[in-house]
ZADREN-265185 format. One record per residue (C-alpha): x, y, z. Coordinates in steps of 0.5 Angstrom, whole numbers, plus 500, padded with zeros to 3 digits. Example, Ala and Ser with C-alpha at 12.3 -4.5 7.8 and 13.67 -1.06 7.14 Angstrom:
2
525491516;527498514;
***
This chain:
152
923389754;926394750;927401752;921406753;925412752;931413748;936418750;938424745;944421740;949426743;949422749;953417746;959422744;959423752;959416753;965416748;968421752;967418759;971411756;976415753;978419759;978412763;972415768;968409768;970404774;966397774;966393780;961387780;954389778;956397779;960402776;963409778;963414773;966421774;963427770;967430765;969436770;971431775;966434780;961429781;961421781;955417779;953410780;950405775;947399778;944393774;941387776;940382770;938387765;935392769;940399769;939405774;944411775;943417779;946422773;941427772;938424765;937417768;934420774;930426772;929425764;928417765;932415759;939412760;944417761;951417758;954413764;949407763;951408755;958408757;957401762;953398756;959399751;964397756;960390757;959389750;952390749;953396745;958397740;965401742;969403737;976405741;978410735;972413735;971414742;978417742;976423738;972425745;977425750;978431755;972434753;968438759;961437757;958440763;961447760;960445753;953444754;952450759;955454753;949451749;944452754;943444754;942444746;946437746;946437738;949444738;955442743;956436739;956440732;962444735;966438737;965435730;967442726;973442730;975435728;973436721;978442721;983437723;982432718;978427721;972424717;966426721;962421717;965415720;964418727;956419725;956412722;958409728;954413733;948411728;950404729;950404737;943408737;940403732;943397737;940401743;933401740;934394740;937392746;933388751;934392757;930396762;932403766;929405772;930411777;936410782;934410789;940415790;939422788;943425783;950429787;950436787;
***
């Protein structure tokens, strides 16, 4: 029961931000995840290995969005390298993705270039992202549409 639809790799960077910013609160079999601009709160729920979230990507696109990815990292089902996550603290993804017309790769490349200019090893970050993405491909979970619509 592996995922039928994988997210863009760049959603891993967004999950790092949510974790680094402390925007993920897990209680029981659900989590509240605040958006990067703090205007929305998404609900992630799970029952055994079936996950749902009312973020737009999970709800409309059918792949696990960054709220689900962040929860899987915090649950230890996907690798979480704290130092790598720390590089993505405080990023307003909503604004960045809007500036790049939802071209997630372009948005991440801007961040990565800024990090490189401050001496951060971009290759190590990319290696971590690839590792998480490989784990996600092999993860024995399923996602389904949340019963709650995305917040406006």
